[in-house]
C-alpha positions in Angstrom: -11.3 46.4 -84.6 -14.5 47.6 -83.1 -17.6 45.5 -83.9 -20.5 47.6 -82.7 -18.9 50.8 -81.3 -20.6 52.8 -78.5 -20.7 56.6 -78.4 -18.2 56.4 -75.5 -15.7 54.3 -77.6 -16.1 56.6 -80.6 -15.6 59.7 -78.5 -12.5 58.1 -76.9 -11.2 57.3 -80.4 -11.8 60.9 -81.5 -9.9 62.2 -78.4 -7.0 59.9 -79.2 -6.8 61.4 -82.7 -7.4 65.0 -81.5 -10.8 65.4 -83.0 -12.7 67.7 -80.6 -16.2 66.9 -81.6 -18.6 64.8 -79.5 -20.6 62.1 -81.1 -24.1 61.7 -79.8 -25.6 59.0 -82.1 -24.2 56.1 -84.1 -26.1 54.5 -87.0 -24.9 51.4 -88.9 -25.1 51.9 -92.7 -25.2 49.4 -95.5 -22.9 49.4 -98.5 -19.9 47.2 -97.7 -19.5 43.5 -98.0 -17.2 42.4 -95.3 -16.6 45.6 -93.3 -18.8 47.9 -91.4 -19.8 51.5 -92.0 -21.3 53.8 -89.4 -22.7 57.4 -89.5 -21.5 59.3 -86.5 -23.7 62.2 -85.7 -23.2 65.3 -83.5 -25.8 67.6 -82.1 -24.6 70.4 -84.5 -25.9 68.8 -87.7 -22.4 67.6 -88.6 -21.8 63.9 -89.4 -18.7 61.7 -89.8 -18.4 58.3 -91.5 -16.4 55.6 -89.8 -15.4 52.7 -92.1 -14.0 49.5 -90.5 -12.6 46.8 -92.7 -9.6 44.7 -93.6 -6.4 46.7 -94.2 -6.4 46.0 -98.0 -10.0 47.2 -98.3 -9.3 50.4 -96.3 -6.3 51.1 -98.4 -8.3 50.7 -101.7 -11.1 53.0 -100.4 -8.7 55.5 -99.1 -6.8 55.6 -102.4 -10.2 56.2 -104.2 -11.3 59.0 -101.9 -7.8 60.6 -102.1 -7.9 60.5 -105.9 -11.2 62.3 -106.0 -10.7 64.5 -102.9 -11.8 67.6 -104.8 -15.2 66.2 -105.5 -18.0 67.8 -103.5 -19.9 64.5 -103.7 -17.3 62.4 -101.7 -16.2 62.7 -98.0 -12.8 64.0 -96.9 -10.6 61.4 -95.2 -9.6 62.9 -91.9 -7.5 60.1 -90.6 -6.6 56.5 -91.2 -5.5 54.3 -88.4 -1.8 53.2 -88.8 -2.9 49.5 -88.9 -5.3 50.4 -91.7 -8.4 48.8 -90.1 -10.5 52.0 -90.1 -10.7 55.5 -91.3 -12.8 58.6 -90.6 
């Protein structure tokens, strides 16, 4: 699991998952107890959220976001790593 990801590591991760956007800035956010949450920004005013956590916590958060996926207030889950340690 990434601890303090660099833009290069995030862009490599995006390429690995066939996301063709380039991240130019990473900002750590608060709001999780054990895991880490980062805002990933592009130059085109488009942001992503990367959540890193224990597999059980990722599973719970993913279930919640999938349950309310039609809500305009919540982000769309683009991908979840097979080992369930992060999602974007």
